C-alpha positions in Angstrom: 70.2 103.2 96.8 73.9 103.9 96.4 76.1 101.3 97.9 78.8 102.4 100.4 80.1 99.1 101.7 83.3 98.2 100.0 82.8 94.5 100.6 79.1 94.1 99.5 79.8 96.4 96.5 82.5 94.0 95.3 85.2 96.7 95.5 87.5 94.6 97.7 87.4 91.1 99.0 86.7 90.5 102.7 90.2 89.1 103.1 91.7 92.3 101.6 89.4 94.5 103.7 90.5 92.7 106.9 94.1 93.0 105.9 93.8 96.7 105.3 92.4 97.1 108.8 95.2 95.0 110.3 97.8 96.9 108.4 96.3 100.2 109.5 96.5 99.2 113.1 100.2 98.1 112.7 100.9 101.4 110.9 99.4 103.4 113.8 101.4 101.5 116.4 104.7 102.0 114.5 103.9 105.6 113.7 103.2 106.3 117.3 106.6 104.9 118.2 108.1 107.4 115.7 106.2 110.2 117.3 107.4 109.2 120.7 111.0 109.0 119.6 111.3 112.0 117.2 109.0 114.5 118.9 108.5 113.6 122.6 112.0 112.3 123.2 114.3 114.2 120.8 112.0 117.2 120.5 112.1 117.9 124.3 115.9 117.4 124.5 117.7 120.8 124.8 120.7 119.2 123.1 118.6 118.6 120.0 117.6 121.2 117.5 114.4 123.2 117.7 114.1 123.1 114.0 115.9 121.4 111.1 115.7 124.4 108.8 115.3 124.0 105.0 114.4 126.5 102.4 111.0 126.0 100.8 112.2 124.4 97.6 114.5 122.0 99.5 111.7 121.1 101.8 109.2 120.5 99.1 111.6 118.0 97.5 112.5 116.3 100.7 108.8 115.8 101.7 107.7 114.6 98.3 104.3 116.3 98.7 102.7 115.1 95.5 99.4 113.3 95.8 99.3 110.4 93.3 96.8 107.9 91.9 97.9 105.0 94.0 98.9 104.7 97.6 102.3 104.2 99.1 103.8 101.2 101.0 103.8 100.8 104.7 107.6 101.6 104.8 107.2 104.8 102.7 104.4 106.1 104.9 106.4 105.6 108.0 109.2 107.6 106.4 106.6 110.3 105.7 105.8 110.4 109.4 109.5 110.6 110.3 110.0 113.5 107.8 107.1 115.5 109.1 108.4 115.1 112.6 112.0 115.8 111.6 111.4 119.0 109.6 108.7 120.5 111.8 109.4 123.1 114.5 109.4 121.4 117.9 107.2 123.7 120.0 107.7 121.3 122.8 111.4 122.0 122.9 112.6 123.8 126.1 114.2 126.6 124.0 111.2 127.4 121.8 110.4 130.9 122.9 108.8 132.2 119.7 105.1 132.2 120.6 102.8 132.5 123.6 102.5 128.8 123.7 105.3 126.3 124.2 106.3 123.1 126.0 104.3 120.0 126.5 102.1 118.6 129.3 101.8 114.9 128.9 98.4 114.6 130.7 97.0 117.3 128.4 98.6 115.5 125.4 96.9 112.3 126.5 93.6 114.2 126.5 94.3 115.4 122.9 95.1 111.9 121.7 91.9 110.5 123.3 89.9 113.3 121.8 91.2 112.6 118.3 90.7 108.9 118.7 87.1 109.2 119.8 86.4 111.7 117.0 83.4 113.2 118.7 81.6 116.4 117.8 80.5 118.3 120.8 76.9 119.5 120.1 74.5 117.2 121.8 74.4 115.1 125.0 73.2 112.2 122.7 76.5 112.0 120.9 78.9 113.5 123.4 77.5 112.7 126.9 80.9 112.6 128.7 82.2 115.8 127.1 79.0 117.9 127.5 79.1 117.3 131.2 82.9 117.8 131.3 82.7 121.1 129.4 80.0 122.3 131.8 82.2 121.5 134.8 85.4 123.1 133.4 83.6 126.3 132.4 82.0 126.5 135.8 85.4 126.2 137.5 87.0 128.8 135.2 84.1 131.2 135.8 84.6 130.8 139.6 88.2 131.9 139.2 87.0 135.0 137.4 84.7 135.7 140.3 81.3 134.6 139.0 79.1 132.1 140.8 76.8 131.8 137.8 77.1 132.5 134.1 77.7 130.9 130.7 80.5 130.1 128.3 81.8 127.9 125.5 85.0 126.5 124.1 86.0 128.2 120.9 88.6 127.5 118.2 91.1 130.1 119.4 91.2 133.5 121.1 90.3 135.4 118.0 87.1 133.5 117.7 86.4 133.8 121.4 86.7 137.6 121.0 84.3 137.5 118.1 81.8 135.5 120.1 81.9 138.2 122.8 81.4 141.0 120.3 78.5 139.2 118.6 76.7 138.5 121.9 77.3 142.1 123.0 75.8 143.4 119.8 72.8 141.1 120.3 72.5 142.4 123.9 72.5 146.0 122.7 70.4 145.5 119.5 68.6 142.2 119.6 66.8 143.0 116.4 70.1 142.6 114.5 69.6 138.8 114.5 66.5 138.9 112.4 66.5 142.2 110.7 70.2 142.7 110.0 72.5 145.7 110.2 70.0 148.1 108.5 68.0 147.9 111.7 70.9 149.2 113.9 72.6 152.5 114.3 76.3 153.0 113.6 78.1 151.1 116.4 81.3 152.0 118.1 83.9 149.6 119.5 86.9 150.6 121.7 90.2 148.9 122.1 93.7 150.0 122.9 96.7 150.4 120.6 98.0 147.2 122.1 94.7 145.3 121.8 94.7 142.1 119.7 94.2 142.5 116.0 91.2 140.2 116.2 89.1 143.1 117.3 89.3 144.7 113.9 88.8 141.3 112.2 85.7 140.7 114.3 84.3 144.1 113.4 84.9 143.4 109.7 83.4 139.9 109.9 80.3 141.0 111.8 79.7 143.9 109.4 80.3 146.6 112.0 83.3 147.9 110.0 86.9 148.6 111.0 86.4 152.3 110.8 84.1 152.0 113.8 86.9 150.5 115.9 88.2 153.5 118.0 91.8 153.0 119.1 92.6 154.1 122.6 96.1 155.3 123.6 98.3 153.4 126.0 100.9 154.5 128.5 104.6 153.5 128.5 103.9 150.1 129.9 101.3 149.4 127.2 98.2 149.7 129.4 95.1 151.5 128.1 94.7 155.2 129.2 91.2 155.5 130.8 91.1 159.2 130.2 91.7 158.6 126.4 88.9 156.0 126.5 86.5 158.6 127.8 87.7 161.0 125.1 87.2 158.5 122.3 83.7 157.7 123.6 82.9 161.4 123.4 84.4 161.5 119.9 82.3 158.5 118.8 79.1 160.1 120.1 79.9 163.3 118.2 80.0 161.3 115.0 76.5 159.8 115.8 77.9 156.4 116.6 76.6 154.4 119.6 79.3 153.1 121.9 78.4 149.6 122.8 81.6 147.5 123.3 84.9 148.1 125.0 87.7 145.6 124.9 90.2 145.7 127.8 93.3 143.5 127.6 94.8 141.4 130.3 98.3 140.5 129.0 98.9 142.2 125.6 100.5 140.1 122.9 103.8 141.9 122.7 104.4 143.9 125.9 102.3 141.7 128.2 100.6 144.7 129.6 97.4 144.7 131.8 94.8 147.3 131.3 93.3 149.0 134.5 90.1 146.9 134.6 88.3 148.7 137.4 88.6 152.1 135.9 87.5 150.8 132.5 84.6 149.1 134.2 83.5 152.4 135.8 83.6 154.1 132.3 81.7 151.2 130.7 79.0 151.2 133.3 78.5 155.0 133.1 78.1 154.7 129.3 75.9 151.6 129.3 78.6 149.6 127.4 79.5 145.9 127.3 82.9 145.4 128.8 85.0 142.5 127.4 88.3 141.4 128.8 90.7 139.7 126.3 92.7 137.7 128.8 93.8 135.1 126.3 97.4 135.5 127.5 97.1 136.9 131.0 94.0 135.1 132.3 96.0 132.3 133.8 97.3 134.7 136.5 93.9 134.0 138.2 95.5 130.7 139.4 98.2 132.6 141.3 97.5 134.3 144.6 100.8 136.2 144.1 99.9 137.6 140.6 96.1 137.7 140.3 96.2 141.4 141.4 97.1 142.1 137.8 93.5 141.4 136.8 91.8 143.2 139.7 88.3 144.1 138.5 88.0 141.3 135.9 84.8 140.1 137.8 83.1 143.3 136.6 83.4 142.4 133.0 80.5 141.1 130.9 82.7 138.6 129.1 86.2 137.2 129.3 88.4 135.4 126.7 91.0 133.0 128.2 93.4 130.6 126.4 94.5 127.7 128.7 96.7 126.5 125.7 99.1 129.4 126.5 100.5 129.8 130.0 98.8 126.6 131.3 100.1 124.4 128.5 96.8 122.6 127.7 97.8 122.3 124.0 96.4 123.8 120.9 93.7 124.6 120.8 92.0 125.4 124.1 90.2 128.7 124.3 87.1 129.8 126.1 84.8 132.8 126.2 83.1 133.2 129.5 79.9 135.3 130.2 78.6 136.8 133.4 75.1 136.7 131.8 72.5 134.4 133.3 69.7 135.0 130.8 71.0 132.6 128.1 72.1 135.4 125.8 74.7 133.0 124.2 71.9 130.6 123.1 69.5 133.3 122.1 72.1 135.1 120.0 73.2 132.0 118.0 70.4 129.5 118.1 69.0 128.3 114.8 66.9 125.4 116.3 67.9 122.8 113.7 65.3 120.0 114.2 67.5 117.2 113.1 69.9 117.9 116.0 68.1 119.8 118.7 64.8 118.0 119.0 62.9 119.3 122.0 61.1 115.9 122.7 64.2 113.9 123.5 64.1 111.5 126.5 66.7 113.6 128.4 67.1 117.2 129.5 67.6 119.1 126.2 69.3 121.9 127.9 72.3 119.6 127.8 72.4 120.0 124.0 74.7 123.0 124.0 75.6 123.0 120.3 73.0 125.6 119.4 75.0 128.1 121.5 77.8 127.8 118.9 78.2 129.4 115.5 79.6 126.1 114.4 77.9 122.8 113.9 80.7 120.3 114.2 82.8 121.4 117.2 85.9 119.7 118.5 86.2 118.6 122.1 88.6 121.0 123.6 87.8 120.6 127.3 89.2 117.1 127.8 92.9 118.1 127.6 92.4 120.8 130.2 90.3 118.7 132.4 92.7 115.7 132.5 95.7 118.0 133.1 93.8 119.8 135.9 92.9 116.4 137.4 96.6 115.4 137.3 98.2 118.4 138.9 95.3 120.2 140.5 94.7 123.9 141.0 97.9 124.1 143.1 100.0 122.6 140.3 98.6 125.1 137.7 99.4 127.9 140.2 103.0 126.7 140.5 103.2 126.7 136.7 102.2 130.3 136.4 104.5 131.4 139.3 107.5 129.6 137.8 107.0 131.4 134.5 107.1 134.8 136.3 110.1 133.7 138.4 112.1 132.7 135.3 111.2 135.9 133.6 112.4 137.9 136.6 115.6 135.9 136.6 116.2 136.6 132.9 115.7 140.3 133.4 118.1 140.4 136.3 120.7 138.6 134.3 120.3 140.9 131.3 120.8 143.9 133.5 124.2 142.5 134.4 125.3 142.5 130.8 126.3 145.5 128.7 124.9 144.3 125.4 121.2 143.9 126.4 118.9 146.9 126.7 115.4 146.2 128.2 112.3 147.9 126.9 109.6 149.2 129.2 107.7 145.9 129.0 106.2 143.2 131.1 107.0 140.4 128.7 110.8 140.2 128.4 111.3 142.5 125.4 114.8 143.7 124.7 117.3 144.9 122.1 120.7 143.2 121.6 123.3 145.9 121.2 126.1 144.4 119.0 129.8 145.5 119.4 129.6 147.9 116.5 126.8 149.9 118.1 127.8 150.0 121.7 128.0 153.6 123.2 126.8 155.0 119.8 123.2 155.8 120.9 123.5 159.4 119.7 124.7 158.5 116.2 122.4 159.6 113.4 121.9 156.1 112.0 121.8 154.3 115.3 118.1 153.4 115.2 118.2 152.3 111.6 121.3 150.1 112.3 119.8 148.7 115.4 116.6 147.7 113.5 118.7 145.3 111.3 120.2 143.4 114.2 117.3 141.3 115.3 116.5 139.9 111.8 120.1 138.8 111.2 120.3 137.1 114.6 116.9 135.4 114.0 118.1 134.0 110.7 121.3 132.7 112.2 119.4 131.3 115.2 116.9 129.4 113.0 119.5 128.0 110.7 121.7 126.9 113.7 118.5 125.4 115.2 119.5 126.0 118.9 116.4 128.0 119.9 113.7 130.2 118.5 112.5 133.6 119.7 110.5 136.3 117.9 111.1 140.0 117.1 109.0 142.9 115.9 108.9 146.7 115.7 106.2 148.5 117.6 104.9 152.1 118.1 108.1 153.8 117.0 110.4 151.3 118.6 112.7 149.5 116.0 112.9 145.7 115.9 113.3 144.2 119.4 113.2 140.6 120.6 110.2 139.3 122.6 111.1 136.5 124.9 108.2 134.3 126.1 108.9 132.2 129.1 106.2 129.6 129.4 107.4 126.0 129.3 107.6 124.2 132.7 110.6 122.3 131.4 112.6 125.6 131.6 115.3 126.2 134.2 117.7 129.0 134.9 120.3 127.1 132.9 118.1 127.6 129.8 117.9 131.3 130.6 121.7 131.5 130.8 122.0 129.6 127.6 119.6 132.0 125.9 121.7 135.0 126.8 125.0 133.4 125.9 123.6 132.2 122.5 122.2 135.7 121.6 125.6 137.1 122.4 127.4 134.5 120.3 125.0 134.9 117.3 125.6 138.7 117.3 129.2 139.0 118.4 130.4 140.0 114.9 127.7 142.5 114.1 
């Protein structure tokens, strides 16, 4: 038998082995102090930089990324920790507006640290008893917010994977023979999603062998919401091409515009055509916590499945994504189960229905429920509701302040999307080269912003609109002062353009 014990194999002495353990604990303690200072203290200070920008060649040299034959000293390793913290983007910074996640919740962070330290894989009650029960409770609570008293669900590594789970289960629901016989036993299948639907729909179709050509793109209105009449037209088109419509993806909070599709009308169409209705609420699902804003997802309870990312508006921390199912027939398990006998023995001494790992397409699966559970325990449903409503209130404030200034032009969007009109382009909307010139403004301001390090916000073109900024207001650390700073900083960065 091969020996794996470094002491009994003679690889190191017992004294050296114990010293290595002791040194490792000391390193962890000191590294944690660096993390607290450089990320959780400086990184959340609006007076500090969001990012210490370096070009790739500079950064490679500063980080000394080479992996060598022998290890480094305690002092050198601590410097590595400081360098990683220093040169990384501080997504916890109040003025990080670049993505649909931002800020930091310290209770959720504690859950993340606890998860990493326990290093548990969530597949059986035997190895993860606390987390199997915890996941069950959190999923049940999330389903109740959707409007389901029963159902199923699982935590997934991100919204794209959650969407893929939904599509795969829907396909199994429509054509159960696909699991054993493969795609040759199914007809051509048709999927429907809007122009503003997440790109993961096409990725899922490709990954599952359905094919991207069988994803029918439905038109949207000016706000970015799906047009139900065009959905019906696309279903007719698919049928005329001998494709079987089986899956429609509605979006609650599109990535760029933040638009919400008309879920009740889409549900009517889905039911008439015998289709599975999925709602990608990765971004917008958290409005379910708000009595004031949950009308945006009216009809979500009629969906067959829902994707929801608490790591976005709720700040649970990456990654925290769920796919929820209305189904009560154990479709999720039937679709994915492989009955591995070394893990999922049926003669265990406890209730084997608690071994939920066979529902997953993964084997090893991180614990993603703890951070959400601990945060929810800390601030309650009421606190999460306040978090959502504060984000909406600050977005409204920002829009109102933009409307008072001449050099901001709002797009017809729900997320705060806008163009900055620099001095050289003001009152020149009718010029032949206006749009081309305007498209160059956002990239220049973004470069200056990143190199100055004061804040970070994204931009993009879309559907005939030239580059515009997309402002994401999420972090609970934000105040109206930060909104005012944002507007002033954009003006200062573009004043000479």
